[in-house]
CHARMM internal coordinates of N, CA and C (Angstrom, degrees):
IC EDIT
DIST 1 N 1 CA 1.3972
DIST 1 CA 1 C 1.4616
ANGL 1 N 1 CA 1 C 110.89
DIST 1 C 2 N 1.3502
ANGL 1 CA 1 C 2 N 118.24
DIHE 1 N 1 CA 1 C 2 N -44.32
DIST 2 N 2 CA 1.4576
ANGL 1 C 2 N 2 CA 125.75
DIHE 1 CA 1 C 2 N 2 CA 176.23
DIST 2 CA 2 C 1.4956
ANGL 2 N 2 CA 2 C 113.61
DIHE 1 C 2 N 2 CA 2 C -58.81
DIST 2 C 3 N 1.3672
ANGL 2 CA 2 C 3 N 116.97
DIHE 2 N 2 CA 2 C 3 N -42.69
DIST 3 N 3 CA 1.3158
ANGL 2 C 3 N 3 CA 126.18
DIHE 2 CA 2 C 3 N 3 CA 177.01
DIST 3 CA 3 C 1.5274
ANGL 3 N 3 CA 3 C 117.44
DIHE 2 C 3 N 3 CA 3 C -58.40
DIST 3 C 4 N 1.4415
ANGL 3 CA 3 C 4 N 107.73
DIHE 3 N 3 CA 3 C 4 N -43.54
DIST 4 N 4 CA 1.5074
ANGL 3 C 4 N 4 CA 114.53
DIHE 3 CA 3 C 4 N 4 CA 177.89
DIST 4 CA 4 C 1.5220
ANGL 4 N 4 CA 4 C 109.70
DIHE 3 C 4 N 4 CA 4 C -70.06
DIST 4 C 5 N 1.3289
ANGL 4 CA 4 C 5 N 122.05
DIHE 4 N 4 CA 4 C 5 N -28.10
DIST 5 N 5 CA 1.3580
ANGL 4 C 5 N 5 CA 123.30
DIHE 4 CA 4 C 5 N 5 CA 175.21
DIST 5 CA 5 C 1.5496
ANGL 5 N 5 CA 5 C 112.97
DIHE 4 C 5 N 5 CA 5 C -71.79
DIST 5 C 6 N 1.2804
ANGL 5 CA 5 C 6 N 118.83
DIHE 5 N 5 CA 5 C 6 N -39.99
DIST 6 N 6 CA 1.4146
ANGL 5 C 6 N 6 CA 125.25
DIHE 5 CA 5 C 6 N 6 CA 175.87
DIST 6 CA 6 C 1.5182
ANGL 6 N 6 CA 6 C 109.89
DIHE 5 C 6 N 6 CA 6 C -62.27
DIST 6 C 7 N 1.3094
ANGL 6 CA 6 C 7 N 116.94
DIHE 6 N 6 CA 6 C 7 N -46.52
DIST 7 N 7 CA 1.5101
ANGL 6 C 7 N 7 CA 119.57
DIHE 6 CA 6 C 7 N 7 CA 177.68
DIST 7 CA 7 C 1.4149
ANGL 7 N 7 CA 7 C 112.25
DIHE 6 C 7 N 7 CA 7 C -61.20
DIST 7 C 8 N 1.4273
ANGL 7 CA 7 C 8 N 117.57
DIHE 7 N 7 CA 7 C 8 N -41.41
DIST 8 N 8 CA 1.4977
ANGL 7 C 8 N 8 CA 120.03
DIHE 7 CA 7 C 8 N 8 CA 179.67
DIST 8 CA 8 C 1.5481
ANGL 8 N 8 CA 8 C 107.74
DIHE 7 C 8 N 8 CA 8 C -69.87
DIST 8 C 9 N 1.3049
ANGL 8 CA 8 C 9 N 117.47
DIHE 8 N 8 CA 8 C 9 N -35.53
DIST 9 N 9 CA 1.4925
ANGL 8 C 9 N 9 CA 119.06
DIHE 8 CA 8 C 9 N 9 CA 179.39
DIST 9 CA 9 C 1.5335
ANGL 9 N 9 CA 9 C 111.73
DIHE 8 C 9 N 9 CA 9 C -62.09
DIST 9 C 10 N 1.3358
ANGL 9 CA 9 C 10 N 117.01
DIHE 9 N 9 CA 9 C 10 N -39.09
DIST 10 N 10 CA 1.4286
ANGL 9 C 10 N 10 CA 121.61
DIHE 9 CA 9 C 10 N 10 CA 178.04
DIST 10 CA 10 C 1.5256
ANGL 10 N 10 CA 10 C 110.74
DIHE 9 C 10 N 10 CA 10 C -62.27
DIST 10 C 11 N 1.2997
ANGL 10 CA 10 C 11 N 117.32
DIHE 10 N 10 CA 10 C 11 N -35.67
DIST 11 N 11 CA 1.4951
ANGL 10 C 11 N 11 CA 121.60
DIHE 10 CA 10 C 11 N 11 CA -169.17
DIST 11 CA 11 C 1.5933
ANGL 11 N 11 CA 11 C 105.67
DIHE 10 C 11 N 11 CA 11 C -88.47
DIST 11 C 12 N 1.2888
ANGL 11 CA 11 C 12 N 122.26
DIHE 11 N 11 CA 11 C 12 N -1.62
DIST 12 N 12 CA 1.4491
ANGL 11 C 12 N 12 CA 124.84
DIHE 11 CA 11 C 12 N 12 CA -177.76
DIST 12 CA 12 C 1.5280
ANGL 12 N 12 CA 12 C 110.12
DIHE 11 C 12 N 12 CA 12 C -81.68
DIST 12 C 13 N 1.4394
ANGL 12 CA 12 C 13 N 113.02
DIHE 12 N 12 CA 12 C 13 N 150.59
DIST 13 N 13 CA 1.4529
ANGL 12 C 13 N 13 CA 114.65
DIHE 12 CA 12 C 13 N 13 CA 178.07
DIST 13 CA 13 C 1.5152
ANGL 13 N 13 CA 13 C 105.54
DIHE 12 C 13 N 13 CA 13 C -85.75
DIST 13 C 14 N 1.3240
ANGL 13 CA 13 C 14 N 114.19
DIHE 13 N 13 CA 13 C 14 N 170.28
DIST 14 N 14 CA 1.5913
ANGL 13 C 14 N 14 CA 116.76
DIHE 13 CA 13 C 14 N 14 CA -178.58
DIST 14 CA 14 C 1.4697
ANGL 14 N 14 CA 14 C 109.76
DIHE 13 C 14 N 14 CA 14 C -62.90
DIST 14 C 15 N 1.3234
ANGL 14 CA 14 C 15 N 120.39
DIHE 14 N 14 CA 14 C 15 N -36.03
DIST 15 N 15 CA 1.5245
ANGL 14 C 15 N 15 CA 115.40
DIHE 14 CA 14 C 15 N 15 CA 175.26
DIST 15 CA 15 C 1.4815
ANGL 15 N 15 CA 15 C 113.17
DIHE 14 C 15 N 15 CA 15 C -64.47
DIST 15 C 16 N 1.3911
ANGL 15 CA 15 C 16 N 120.02
DIHE 15 N 15 CA 15 C 16 N -38.08
DIST 16 N 16 CA 1.4334
ANGL 15 C 16 N 16 CA 119.32
DIHE 15 CA 15 C 16 N 16 CA -179.04
DIST 16 CA 16 C 1.5373
ANGL 16 N 16 CA 16 C 108.54
DIHE 15 C 16 N 16 CA 16 C -68.89
DIST 16 C 17 N 1.2750
ANGL 16 CA 16 C 17 N 120.01
DIHE 16 N 16 CA 16 C 17 N -34.67
DIST 17 N 17 CA 1.5029
ANGL 16 C 17 N 17 CA 122.73
DIHE 16 CA 16 C 17 N 17 CA 178.18
DIST 17 CA 17 C 1.5735
ANGL 17 N 17 CA 17 C 108.46
DIHE 16 C 17 N 17 CA 17 C -62.66
DIST 17 C 18 N 1.3480
ANGL 17 CA 17 C 18 N 113.70
DIHE 17 N 17 CA 17 C 18 N -46.77
DIST 18 N 18 CA 1.5019
ANGL 17 C 18 N 18 CA 118.00
DIHE 17 CA 17 C 18 N 18 CA -179.82
DIST 18 CA 18 C 1.4819
ANGL 18 N 18 CA 18 C 110.08
DIHE 17 C 18 N 18 CA 18 C -60.24
DIST 18 C 19 N 1.3067
ANGL 18 CA 18 C 19 N 115.96
DIHE 18 N 18 CA 18 C 19 N -44.64
DIST 19 N 19 CA 1.5461
ANGL 18 C 19 N 19 CA 119.41
DIHE 18 CA 18 C 19 N 19 CA 176.46
DIST 19 CA 19 C 1.4434
ANGL 19 N 19 CA 19 C 114.52
DIHE 18 C 19 N 19 CA 19 C -57.71
DIST 19 C 20 N 1.3642
ANGL 19 CA 19 C 20 N 117.37
DIHE 19 N 19 CA 19 C 20 N -45.52
DIST 20 N 20 CA 1.4494
ANGL 19 C 20 N 20 CA 126.08
DIHE 19 CA 19 C 20 N 20 CA 175.84
DIST 20 CA 20 C 1.4805
ANGL 20 N 20 CA 20 C 109.58
DIHE 19 C 20 N 20 CA 20 C -60.09
DIST 20 C 21 N 1.2891
ANGL 20 CA 20 C 21 N 118.73
DIHE 20 N 20 CA 20 C 21 N -44.80
DIST 21 N 21 CA 1.4911
ANGL 20 C 21 N 21 CA 125.60
DIHE 20 CA 20 C 21 N 21 CA -174.78
DIST 21 CA 21 C 1.6047
ANGL 21 N 21 CA 21 C 104.70
DIHE 20 C 21 N 21 CA 21 C -62.86
DIST 21 C 22 N 1.2875
ANGL 21 CA 21 C 22 N 112.89
DIHE 21 N 21 CA 21 C 22 N -46.84
DIST 22 N 22 CA 1.4848
ANGL 21 C 22 N 22 CA 116.28
DIHE 21 CA 21 C 22 N 22 CA -174.03
DIST 22 CA 22 C 1.6003
ANGL 22 N 22 CA 22 C 110.62
DIHE 21 C 22 N 22 CA 22 C -68.41
DIST 22 C 23 N 1.3563
ANGL 22 CA 22 C 23 N 115.02
DIHE 22 N 22 CA 22 C 23 N -35.88
DIST 23 N 23 CA 1.4978
ANGL 22 C 23 N 23 CA 119.72
DIHE 22 CA 22 C 23 N 23 CA 175.80
DIST 23 CA 23 C 1.5237
ANGL 23 N 23 CA 23 C 112.43
DIHE 22 C 23 N 23 CA 23 C -66.34
DIST 23 C 24 N 1.3853
ANGL 23 CA 23 C 24 N 116.83
DIHE 23 N 23 CA 23 C 24 N -34.29
DIST 24 N 24 CA 1.4295
ANGL 23 C 24 N 24 CA 123.91
DIHE 23 CA 23 C 24 N 24 CA -179.88
DIST 24 CA 24 C 1.5720
ANGL 24 N 24 CA 24 C 106.54
DIHE 23 C 24 N 24 CA 24 C -72.72
DIST 24 C 25 N 1.2605
ANGL 24 CA 24 C 25 N 121.21
DIHE 24 N 24 CA 24 C 25 N -44.55
DIST 25 N 25 CA 1.3992
ANGL 24 C 25 N 25 CA 123.86
DIHE 24 CA 24 C 25 N 25 CA -178.11
DIST 25 CA 25 C 1.5247
ANGL 25 N 25 CA 25 C 110.45
DIHE 24 C 25 N 25 CA 25 C -65.36
DIST 25 C 26 N 1.2634
ANGL 25 CA 25 C 26 N 115.80
DIHE 25 N 25 CA 25 C 26 N -43.37
DIST 26 N 26 CA 1.4412
ANGL 25 C 26 N 26 CA 122.14
DIHE 25 CA 25 C 26 N 26 CA 177.08
DIST 26 CA 26 C 1.5175
ANGL 26 N 26 CA 26 C 113.85
DIHE 25 C 26 N 26 CA 26 C -60.06
DIST 26 C 27 N 1.3656
ANGL 26 CA 26 C 27 N 114.79
DIHE 26 N 26 CA 26 C 27 N -47.64
DIST 27 N 27 CA 1.5456
ANGL 26 C 27 N 27 CA 120.50
DIHE 26 CA 26 C 27 N 27 CA 173.38
DIST 27 CA 27 C 1.4088
ANGL 27 N 27 CA 27 C 111.63
DIHE 26 C 27 N 27 CA 27 C -59.47
DIST 27 C 28 N 1.3009
ANGL 27 CA 27 C 28 N 122.58
DIHE 27 N 27 CA 27 C 28 N -44.50
DIST 28 N 28 CA 1.4627
ANGL 27 C 28 N 28 CA 121.32
DIHE 27 CA 27 C 28 N 28 CA -179.99
DIST 28 CA 28 C 1.5433
ANGL 28 N 28 CA 28 C 112.31
DIHE 27 C 28 N 28 CA 28 C -67.35
DIST 28 C 29 N 1.3046
ANGL 28 CA 28 C 29 N 117.07
DIHE 28 N 28 CA 28 C 29 N -39.75
DIST 29 N 29 CA 1.5064
ANGL 28 C 29 N 29 CA 119.38
DIHE 28 CA 28 C 29 N 29 CA 172.66
DIST 29 CA 29 C 1.4675
ANGL 29 N 29 CA 29 C 116.00
DIHE 28 C 29 N 29 CA 29 C -59.90
DIST 29 C 30 N 1.2173
ANGL 29 CA 29 C 30 N 112.58
DIHE 29 N 29 CA 29 C 30 N -39.02
DIST 30 N 30 CA 1.5171
ANGL 29 C 30 N 30 CA 123.81
DIHE 29 CA 29 C 30 N 30 CA 177.72
DIST 30 CA 30 C 1.4862
ANGL 30 N 30 CA 30 C 111.76
DIHE 29 C 30 N 30 CA 30 C -64.93
DIST 30 C 31 N 1.2792
ANGL 30 CA 30 C 31 N 113.08
DIHE 30 N 30 CA 30 C 31 N -44.45
DIST 31 N 31 CA 1.6054
ANGL 30 C 31 N 31 CA 122.42
DIHE 30 CA 30 C 31 N 31 CA 179.33
DIST 31 CA 31 C 1.4708
ANGL 31 N 31 CA 31 C 107.08
DIHE 30 C 31 N 31 CA 31 C -63.33
DIST 31 C 32 N 1.2866
ANGL 31 CA 31 C 32 N 115.69
DIHE 31 N 31 CA 31 C 32 N -50.75
DIST 32 N 32 CA 1.5038
ANGL 31 C 32 N 32 CA 120.71
DIHE 31 CA 31 C 32 N 32 CA 178.85
DIST 32 CA 32 C 1.4125
ANGL 32 N 32 CA 32 C 116.39
DIHE 31 C 32 N 32 CA 32 C -55.49
DIST 32 C 33 N 1.4823
ANGL 32 CA 32 C 33 N 115.72
DIHE 32 N 32 CA 32 C 33 N -46.12
DIST 33 N 33 CA 1.3466
ANGL 32 C 33 N 33 CA 116.35
DIHE 32 CA 32 C 33 N 33 CA -179.67
DIST 33 CA 33 C 1.5831
ANGL 33 N 33 CA 33 C 114.44
DIHE 32 C 33 N 33 CA 33 C -66.06
DIST 33 C 34 N 1.3937
ANGL 33 CA 33 C 34 N 112.06
DIHE 33 N 33 CA 33 C 34 N -36.50
DIST 34 N 34 CA 1.5310
ANGL 33 C 34 N 34 CA 116.41
DIHE 33 CA 33 C 34 N 34 CA 178.52
DIST 34 CA 34 C 1.5057
ANGL 34 N 34 CA 34 C 107.14
DIHE 33 C 34 N 34 CA 34 C -63.15
DIST 34 C 35 N 1.3185
ANGL 34 CA 34 C 35 N 117.06
DIHE 34 N 34 CA 34 C 35 N -43.07
DIST 35 N 35 CA 1.5352
ANGL 34 C 35 N 35 CA 120.09
DIHE 34 CA 34 C 35 N 35 CA 179.57
DIST 35 CA 35 C 1.5074
ANGL 35 N 35 CA 35 C 111.82
DIHE 34 C 35 N 35 CA 35 C -57.97
DIST 35 C 36 N 1.3597
ANGL 35 CA 35 C 36 N 115.47
DIHE 35 N 35 CA 35 C 36 N -42.45
DIST 36 N 36 CA 1.4700
ANGL 35 C 36 N 36 CA 118.41
DIHE 35 CA 35 C 36 N 36 CA -176.31
DIST 36 CA 36 C 1.5666
ANGL 36 N 36 CA 36 C 107.26
DIHE 35 C 36 N 36 CA 36 C -70.98
DIST 36 C 37 N 1.2856
ANGL 36 CA 36 C 37 N 116.38
DIHE 36 N 36 CA 36 C 37 N -37.21
DIST 37 N 37 CA 1.4570
ANGL 36 C 37 N 37 CA 118.55
DIHE 36 CA 36 C 37 N 37 CA -178.50
DIST 37 CA 37 C 1.5939
ANGL 37 N 37 CA 37 C 111.05
DIHE 36 C 37 N 37 CA 37 C -64.40
DIST 37 C 38 N 1.2806
ANGL 37 CA 37 C 38 N 116.14
DIHE 37 N 37 CA 37 C 38 N -42.08
DIST 38 N 38 CA 1.4145
ANGL 37 C 38 N 38 CA 119.73
DIHE 37 CA 37 C 38 N 38 CA -178.24
DIST 38 CA 38 C 1.5606
ANGL 38 N 38 CA 38 C 110.77
DIHE 37 C 38 N 38 CA 38 C -70.55
DIST 38 C 39 N 1.3765
ANGL 38 CA 38 C 39 N 116.05
DIHE 38 N 38 CA 38 C 39 N -35.74
DIST 39 N 39 CA 1.4027
ANGL 38 C 39 N 39 CA 119.90
DIHE 38 CA 38 C 39 N 39 CA 176.41
DIST 39 CA 39 C 1.4942
ANGL 39 N 39 CA 39 C 110.94
DIHE 38 C 39 N 39 CA 39 C -68.65
DIST 39 C 40 N 1.3523
ANGL 39 CA 39 C 40 N 115.89
DIHE 39 N 39 CA 39 C 40 N -38.99
DIST 40 N 40 CA 1.4712
ANGL 39 C 40 N 40 CA 119.39
DIHE 39 CA 39 C 40 N 40 CA 176.93
DIST 40 CA 40 C 1.5693
ANGL 40 N 40 CA 40 C 113.29
DIHE 39 C 40 N 40 CA 40 C -59.90
DIST 40 C 41 N 1.3690
ANGL 40 CA 40 C 41 N 112.15
DIHE 40 N 40 CA 40 C 41 N -41.23
DIST 41 N 41 CA 1.4750
ANGL 40 C 41 N 41 CA 116.78
DIHE 40 CA 40 C 41 N 41 CA 179.50
DIST 41 CA 41 C 1.5896
ANGL 41 N 41 CA 41 C 110.92
DIHE 40 C 41 N 41 CA 41 C -61.88
DIST 41 C 42 N 1.2289
ANGL 41 CA 41 C 42 N 117.40
DIHE 41 N 41 CA 41 C 42 N -30.01
DIST 42 N 42 CA 1.4726
ANGL 41 C 42 N 42 CA 124.72
DIHE 41 CA 41 C 42 N 42 CA -178.09
DIST 42 CA 42 C 1.5293
ANGL 42 N 42 CA 42 C 111.04
DIHE 41 C 42 N 42 CA 42 C -95.86
DIST 42 C 43 N 1.2922
ANGL 42 CA 42 C 43 N 115.82
DIHE 42 N 42 CA 42 C 43 N 3.47
DIST 43 N 43 CA 1.5170
ANGL 42 C 43 N 43 CA 122.45
DIHE 42 CA 42 C 43 N 43 CA 179.89
DIST 43 CA 43 C 1.5761
ANGL 43 N 43 CA 43 C 108.55
DIHE 42 C 43 N 43 CA 43 C 53.50
DIST 43 C 44 N 1.3437
ANGL 43 CA 43 C 44 N 117.70
DIHE 43 N 43 CA 43 C 44 N 49.02
DIST 44 N 44 CA 1.4337
ANGL 43 C 44 N 44 CA 125.17
DIHE 43 CA 43 C 44 N 44 CA 177.89
DIST 44 CA 44 C 1.4598
ANGL 44 N 44 CA 44 C 109.75
DIHE 43 C 44 N 44 CA 44 C -104.06
DIST 44 C 45 N 1.3375
ANGL 44 CA 44 C 45 N 112.97
DIHE 44 N 44 CA 44 C 45 N 158.32
DIST 45 N 45 CA 1.4969
ANGL 44 C 45 N 45 CA 123.14
DIHE 44 CA 44 C 45 N 45 CA 174.87
DIST 45 CA 45 C 1.4495
ANGL 45 N 45 CA 45 C 112.25
DIHE 44 C 45 N 45 CA 45 C -92.63
DIST 45 C 46 N 1.2954
ANGL 45 CA 45 C 46 N 113.67
DIHE 45 N 45 CA 45 C 46 N 162.90
DIST 46 N 46 CA 1.4771
ANGL 45 C 46 N 46 CA 123.17
DIHE 45 CA 45 C 46 N 46 CA 176.84
DIST 46 CA 46 C 1.5273
ANGL 46 N 46 CA 46 C 102.88
DIHE 45 C 46 N 46 CA 46 C -122.76
DIST 46 C 47 N 1.3862
ANGL 46 CA 46 C 47 N 111.98
DIHE 46 N 46 CA 46 C 47 N 135.01
DIST 47 N 47 CA 1.4338
ANGL 46 C 47 N 47 CA 120.31
DIHE 46 CA 46 C 47 N 47 CA -176.09
DIST 47 CA 47 C 1.5806
ANGL 47 N 47 CA 47 C 106.76
DIHE 46 C 47 N 47 CA 47 C -90.34
DIST 47 C 48 N 1.2929
ANGL 47 CA 47 C 48 N 117.79
DIHE 47 N 47 CA 47 C 48 N 127.08
DIST 48 N 48 CA 1.4393
ANGL 47 C 48 N 48 CA 122.40
DIHE 47 CA 47 C 48 N 48 CA -179.48
DIST 48 CA 48 C 1.5704
ANGL 48 N 48 CA 48 C 112.22
DIHE 47 C 48 N 48 CA 48 C -127.23
DIST 48 C 49 N 1.2507
ANGL 48 CA 48 C 49 N 118.36
DIHE 48 N 48 CA 48 C 49 N 151.30
DIST 49 N 49 CA 1.4303
ANGL 48 C 49 N 49 CA 125.31
DIHE 48 CA 48 C 49 N 49 CA 172.53
DIST 49 CA 49 C 1.5202
ANGL 49 N 49 CA 49 C 112.08
DIHE 48 C 49 N 49 CA 49 C -100.53
DIST 49 C 50 N 1.2659
ANGL 49 CA 49 C 50 N 120.09
DIHE 49 N 49 CA 49 C 50 N 135.59
DIST 50 N 50 CA 1.4672
ANGL 49 C 50 N 50 CA 123.05
DIHE 49 CA 49 C 50 N 50 CA -176.13
DIST 50 CA 50 C 1.4885
ANGL 50 N 50 CA 50 C 107.74
DIHE 49 C 50 N 50 CA 50 C -94.10
DIST 50 C 51 N 1.3453
ANGL 50 CA 50 C 51 N 121.39
DIHE 50 N 50 CA 50 C 51 N 163.72
DIST 51 N 51 CA 1.4386
ANGL 50 C 51 N 51 CA 123.71
DIHE 50 CA 50 C 51 N 51 CA -177.94
DIST 51 CA 51 C 1.5401
ANGL 51 N 51 CA 51 C 112.62
DIHE 50 C 51 N 51 CA 51 C -63.08
DIST 51 C 52 N 1.3170
ANGL 51 CA 51 C 52 N 119.44
DIHE 51 N 51 CA 51 C 52 N -25.03
DIST 52 N 52 CA 1.4482
ANGL 51 C 52 N 52 CA 122.40
DIHE 51 CA 51 C 52 N 52 CA 174.31
DIST 52 CA 52 C 1.5451
ANGL 52 N 52 CA 52 C 113.00
DIHE 51 C 52 N 52 CA 52 C -88.60
DIST 52 C 53 N 1.2210
ANGL 52 CA 52 C 53 N 119.16
DIHE 52 N 52 CA 52 C 53 N 12.78
DIST 53 N 53 CA 1.4939
ANGL 52 C 53 N 53 CA 122.65
DIHE 52 CA 52 C 53 N 53 CA 172.32
DIST 53 CA 53 C 1.5061
ANGL 53 N 53 CA 53 C 116.38
DIHE 52 C 53 N 53 CA 53 C 84.39
DIST 53 C 54 N 1.3471
ANGL 53 CA 53 C 54 N 117.61
DIHE 53 N 53 CA 53 C 54 N 11.18
DIST 54 N 54 CA 1.4886
ANGL 53 C 54 N 54 CA 119.50
DIHE 53 CA 53 C 54 N 54 CA 175.38
DIST 54 CA 54 C 1.5025
ANGL 54 N 54 CA 54 C 108.94
DIHE 53 C 54 N 54 CA 54 C -91.10
DIST 54 C 55 N 1.2923
ANGL 54 CA 54 C 55 N 111.98
DIHE 54 N 54 CA 54 C 55 N 155.88
DIST 55 N 55 CA 1.4915
ANGL 54 C 55 N 55 CA 122.49
DIHE 54 CA 54 C 55 N 55 CA 178.99
DIST 55 CA 55 C 1.5647
ANGL 55 N 55 CA 55 C 109.22
DIHE 54 C 55 N 55 CA 55 C -103.05
DIST 55 C 56 N 1.3415
ANGL 55 CA 55 C 56 N 117.60
DIHE 55 N 55 CA 55 C 56 N 138.60
DIST 56 N 56 CA 1.4807
ANGL 55 C 56 N 56 CA 116.81
DIHE 55 CA 55 C 56 N 56 CA 177.33
DIST 56 CA 56 C 1.5580
ANGL 56 N 56 CA 56 C 104.21
DIHE 55 C 56 N 56 CA 56 C -146.97
DIST 56 C 57 N 1.3788
ANGL 56 CA 56 C 57 N 111.43
DIHE 56 N 56 CA 56 C 57 N 152.56
DIST 57 N 57 CA 1.4241
ANGL 56 C 57 N 57 CA 122.84
DIHE 56 CA 56 C 57 N 57 CA 174.61
DIST 57 CA 57 C 1.4858
ANGL 57 N 57 CA 57 C 109.39
DIHE 56 C 57 N 57 CA 57 C -100.69
DIST 57 C 58 N 1.3769
ANGL 57 CA 57 C 58 N 113.20
DIHE 57 N 57 CA 57 C 58 N 128.01
DIST 58 N 58 CA 1.4349
ANGL 57 C 58 N 58 CA 117.15
DIHE 57 CA 57 C 58 N 58 CA -179.37
DIST 58 CA 58 C 1.5225
ANGL 58 N 58 CA 58 C 108.76
DIHE 57 C 58 N 58 CA 58 C -121.48
DIST 58 C 59 N 1.2630
ANGL 58 CA 58 C 59 N 123.98
DIHE 58 N 58 CA 58 C 59 N 137.96
DIST 59 N 59 CA 1.4362
ANGL 58 C 59 N 59 CA 127.37
DIHE 58 CA 58 C 59 N 59 CA 173.67
DIST 59 CA 59 C 1.5797
ANGL 59 N 59 CA 59 C 108.52
DIHE 58 C 59 N 59 CA 59 C -57.02
DIST 59 C 60 N 1.3669
ANGL 59 CA 59 C 60 N 113.06
DIHE 59 N 59 CA 59 C 60 N 129.34
DIST 60 N 60 CA 1.4810
ANGL 59 C 60 N 60 CA 120.29
DIHE 59 CA 59 C 60 N 60 CA -178.61
DIST 60 CA 60 C 1.6094
ANGL 60 N 60 CA 60 C 107.08
DIHE 59 C 60 N 60 CA 60 C -58.93
DIST 60 C 61 N 1.3240
ANGL 60 CA 60 C 61 N 116.96
DIHE 60 N 60 CA 60 C 61 N -39.93
DIST 61 N 61 CA 1.4508
ANGL 60 C 61 N 61 CA 116.48
DIHE 60 CA 60 C 61 N 61 CA 176.35
DIST 61 CA 61 C 1.4897
ANGL 61 N 61 CA 61 C 119.07
DIHE 60 C 61 N 61 CA 61 C -57.02
DIST 61 C 62 N 1.3059
ANGL 61 CA 61 C 62 N 114.17
DIHE 61 N 61 CA 61 C 62 N -37.81
DIST 62 N 62 CA 1.4734
ANGL 61 C 62 N 62 CA 123.08
DIHE 61 CA 61 C 62 N 62 CA 178.85
DIST 62 CA 62 C 1.6220
ANGL 62 N 62 CA 62 C 103.57
DIHE 61 C 62 N 62 CA 62 C -61.81
DIST 62 C 63 N 1.2358
ANGL 62 CA 62 C 63 N 114.24
DIHE 62 N 62 CA 62 C 63 N -54.21
DIST 63 N 63 CA 1.5041
ANGL 62 C 63 N 63 CA 119.30
DIHE 62 CA 62 C 63 N 63 CA -174.73
DIST 63 CA 63 C 1.6465
ANGL 63 N 63 CA 63 C 110.29
DIHE 62 C 63 N 63 CA 63 C -58.51
DIST 63 C 64 N 1.3661
ANGL 63 CA 63 C 64 N 110.30
DIHE 63 N 63 CA 63 C 64 N -42.86
DIST 64 N 64 CA 1.5620
ANGL 63 C 64 N 64 CA 115.04
DIHE 63 CA 63 C 64 N 64 CA 178.89
DIST 64 CA 64 C 1.5520
ANGL 64 N 64 CA 64 C 107.57
DIHE 63 C 64 N 64 CA 64 C -57.99
DIST 64 C 65 N 1.3594
ANGL 64 CA 64 C 65 N 117.37
DIHE 64 N 64 CA 64 C 65 N -45.08
DIST 65 N 65 CA 1.3853
ANGL 64 C 65 N 65 CA 117.56
DIHE 64 CA 64 C 65 N 65 CA -174.79
DIST 65 CA 65 C 1.5241
ANGL 65 N 65 CA 65 C 110.77
DIHE 64 C 65 N 65 CA 65 C -72.89
DIST 65 C 66 N 1.2599
ANGL 65 CA 65 C 66 N 117.73
DIHE 65 N 65 CA 65 C 66 N -33.35
DIST 66 N 66 CA 1.4796
ANGL 65 C 66 N 66 CA 120.49
DIHE 65 CA 65 C 66 N 66 CA 179.97
DIST 66 CA 66 C 1.5240
ANGL 66 N 66 CA 66 C 111.85
DIHE 65 C 66 N 66 CA 66 C -73.94
DIST 66 C 67 N 1.2593
ANGL 66 CA 66 C 67 N 120.56
DIHE 66 N 66 CA 66 C 67 N -36.31
DIST 67 N 67 CA 1.4356
ANGL 66 C 67 N 67 CA 125.49
DIHE 66 CA 66 C 67 N 67 CA -175.08
DIST 67 CA 67 C 1.4522
ANGL 67 N 67 CA 67 C 118.68
DIHE 66 C 67 N 67 CA 67 C -83.17
DIST 67 C 68 N 1.4313
ANGL 67 CA 67 C 68 N 111.78
DIHE 67 N 67 CA 67 C 68 N -33.87
DIST 68 N 68 CA 1.4317
ANGL 67 C 68 N 68 CA 118.27
DIHE 67 CA 67 C 68 N 68 CA -175.36
DIST 68 CA 68 C 1.4898
ANGL 68 N 68 CA 68 C 115.07
DIHE 67 C 68 N 68 CA 68 C -120.08
DIST 68 C 69 N 1.3856
ANGL 68 CA 68 C 69 N 118.96
DIHE 68 N 68 CA 68 C 69 N 18.63
DIST 69 N 69 CA 1.4855
ANGL 68 C 69 N 69 CA 119.32
DIHE 68 CA 68 C 69 N 69 CA -179.98
DIST 69 CA 69 C 1.5383
ANGL 69 N 69 CA 69 C 111.91
DIHE 68 C 69 N 69 CA 69 C -67.52
DIST 69 C 70 N 1.3340
ANGL 69 CA 69 C 70 N 119.18
DIHE 69 N 69 CA 69 C 70 N -27.45
DIST 70 N 70 CA 1.4955
ANGL 69 C 70 N 70 CA 119.02
DIHE 69 CA 69 C 70 N 70 CA 178.73
DIST 70 CA 70 C 1.5141
ANGL 70 N 70 CA 70 C 114.31
DIHE 69 C 70 N 70 CA 70 C -85.85
DIST 70 C 71 N 1.3261
ANGL 70 CA 70 C 71 N 116.03
DIHE 70 N 70 CA 70 C 71 N -13.48
DIST 71 N 71 CA 1.4303
ANGL 70 C 71 N 71 CA 120.70
DIHE 70 CA 70 C 71 N 71 CA 176.55
DIST 71 CA 71 C 1.5118
ANGL 71 N 71 CA 71 C 109.74
DIHE 70 C 71 N 71 CA 71 C -138.24
DIST 71 C 72 N 1.3165
ANGL 71 CA 71 C 72 N 118.32
DIHE 71 N 71 CA 71 C 72 N 85.98
DIST 72 N 72 CA 1.4571
ANGL 71 C 72 N 72 CA 123.31
DIHE 71 CA 71 C 72 N 72 CA -174.48
DIST 72 CA 72 C 1.5039
ANGL 72 N 72 CA 72 C 112.73
DIHE 71 C 72 N 72 CA 72 C -78.11
DIST 72 C 73 N 1.3279
ANGL 72 CA 72 C 73 N 114.80
DIHE 72 N 72 CA 72 C 73 N -12.15
DIST 73 N 73 CA 1.5140
ANGL 72 C 73 N 73 CA 118.18
DIHE 72 CA 72 C 73 N 73 CA -177.11
DIST 73 CA 73 C 1.5473
ANGL 73 N 73 CA 73 C 109.37
DIHE 72 C 73 N 73 CA 73 C -65.64
DIST 73 C 74 N 1.2994
ANGL 73 CA 73 C 74 N 112.85
DIHE 73 N 73 CA 73 C 74 N 142.83
DIST 74 N 74 CA 1.4975
ANGL 73 C 74 N 74 CA 120.05
DIHE 73 CA 73 C 74 N 74 CA 176.32
DIST 74 CA 74 C 1.5202
ANGL 74 N 74 CA 74 C 108.53
DIHE 73 C 74 N 74 CA 74 C -95.45
DIST 74 C 75 N 1.2869
ANGL 74 CA 74 C 75 N 112.52
DIHE 74 N 74 CA 74 C 75 N 126.41
DIST 75 N 75 CA 1.5452
ANGL 74 C 75 N 75 CA 117.15
DIHE 74 CA 74 C 75 N 75 CA -176.13
DIST 75 CA 75 C 1.6057
ANGL 75 N 75 CA 75 C 102.53
DIHE 74 C 75 N 75 CA 75 C -90.42
END
COOR INIT
IC SEED 1 N 1 CA 1 C
IC BUILD
């Protein structure tokens, strides 16, 4: 399956690659938001790595507020 995707990817035009890239980014952002919303409903934490290599637990509600305060619309 992956080989078929790679073969198809090589045959795509730059515009098609850009469209696919945008769709993938949108899908990943949507999945992340849904995951954060579900964790926030259950008062759960999200585990994050810091730039200096440490690991920390952050409440999902705090991340939702921080990441989506400028754009509260749900897509």
